[in-house]
C-alpha positions as CSV (number, residue, x, y, z in Angstrom):
1,M,-5.7,19.4,1.6
2,W,-9.3,20.5,1.4
3,L,-11.8,20.7,-1.5
4,G,-14.6,23.2,-1.6
5,Q,-15.2,26.9,-1.8
6,D,-15.8,29.1,1.3
7,S,-19.6,28.9,0.7
8,E,-19.6,25.1,0.2
9,F,-19.2,22.2,2.6
10,R,-15.4,21.5,2.6
11,V,-14.0,18.0,2.4
12,A,-10.6,16.8,3.5
13,V,-8.5,15.0,0.9
14,P,-6.0,12.4,2.1
15,D,-2.3,13.0,1.4
16,A,-2.0,9.5,-0.1
17,S,-3.8,6.2,-0.7
18,Y,-2.6,2.6,-0.4
19,K,-2.9,-0.6,-2.4
20,I,-2.1,-4.1,-1.3
21,V,-2.0,-6.9,-3.9
22,I,-1.3,-10.6,-3.1
23,R,-0.2,-13.0,-5.8
24,E,-0.1,-16.8,-5.2
25,T,2.2,-18.7,-7.4
26,V,1.4,-22.1,-8.9
27,G,3.7,-23.6,-6.2
28,G,1.7,-21.9,-3.4
29,D,4.1,-19.2,-2.5
30,V,2.6,-15.8,-1.6
31,I,4.1,-12.7,-3.1
32,P,2.8,-9.4,-1.8
33,A,3.1,-5.9,-3.3
34,A,2.2,-2.9,-1.1
35,F,2.2,0.7,-2.2
36,I,1.5,4.1,-0.8
37,F,0.7,6.5,-3.6
38,P,0.8,10.2,-2.8
39,N,-2.0,12.3,-4.3
40,I,0.6,14.7,-5.8
41,V,3.3,12.9,-7.8
42,P,6.2,14.5,-9.6
43,K,6.5,13.2,-13.2
44,S,10.0,12.0,-12.4
45,L,8.5,9.4,-10.0
46,G,5.9,8.0,-12.4
47,D,7.0,4.4,-12.0
48,M,4.7,2.8,-9.4
49,W,7.6,0.8,-7.9
50,H,9.0,4.1,-6.4
51,F,6.0,3.9,-4.0
52,S,6.6,0.3,-2.9
53,T,6.5,-0.4,0.8
54,T,5.7,-3.2,3.2
55,I,2.3,-4.3,4.5
56,S,3.6,-3.7,8.0
57,R,4.2,0.0,7.2
58,I,0.7,0.4,5.8
59,E,-0.7,-1.2,9.0
60,K,1.3,1.1,11.2
61,L,0.2,4.2,9.3
62,T,-3.5,3.3,9.0
63,G,-4.1,1.4,12.2
64,L,-5.7,-1.4,10.2
65,K,-4.8,-5.1,10.2
66,F,-4.4,-7.1,7.0
67,L,-3.7,-10.8,6.3
68,T,-5.8,-11.8,9.2
69,N,-6.5,-15.3,7.7
70,L,-2.8,-16.2,7.7
71,T,-1.0,-17.9,10.6
72,E,1.1,-15.5,12.7
73,A,4.3,-17.1,11.3
74,D,3.2,-16.6,7.7
75,K,1.9,-13.1,8.4
76,A,5.2,-12.1,10.0
77,V,7.1,-13.2,6.9
78,V,4.7,-11.8,4.2
79,A,4.1,-8.5,6.0
80,E,7.8,-7.5,5.9
81,I,8.4,-8.3,2.2
82,K,9.0,-5.3,0.0
83,S,8.4,-6.6,-3.5
84,G,9.9,-5.1,-6.7
85,A,9.0,-5.2,-10.3
86,A,11.1,-8.3,-10.9
87,D,8.9,-10.2,-8.5
88,W,5.9,-9.6,-10.7
C-alpha cells in the first residue's frame, strides 16, 4: 500500500505492525504476549487476541532478534509461548 498523490513523494505503508509485551509475575515467571496487527482489520476481528502470535514468528518475519538478554534456554521457552487473554 502506498500513500501520496502522483505529484507527491509516495511512501510505502506496511501491511501490519507488531507488538511484544513481557510481563513478569511476582514469582519471577515471564509471560510474553506477541501480536501482529494488520493495518486493515475487519470489525468482526476487533478483539486483539485474534492477532496473537509467538515472538519466534515475529523474529522470522522481521529478521530482528528479541529477548537477547535471556539465556538461550529461557529464550527458547519464552519465544514459543502464544499467550491468551486468560494469561493476562
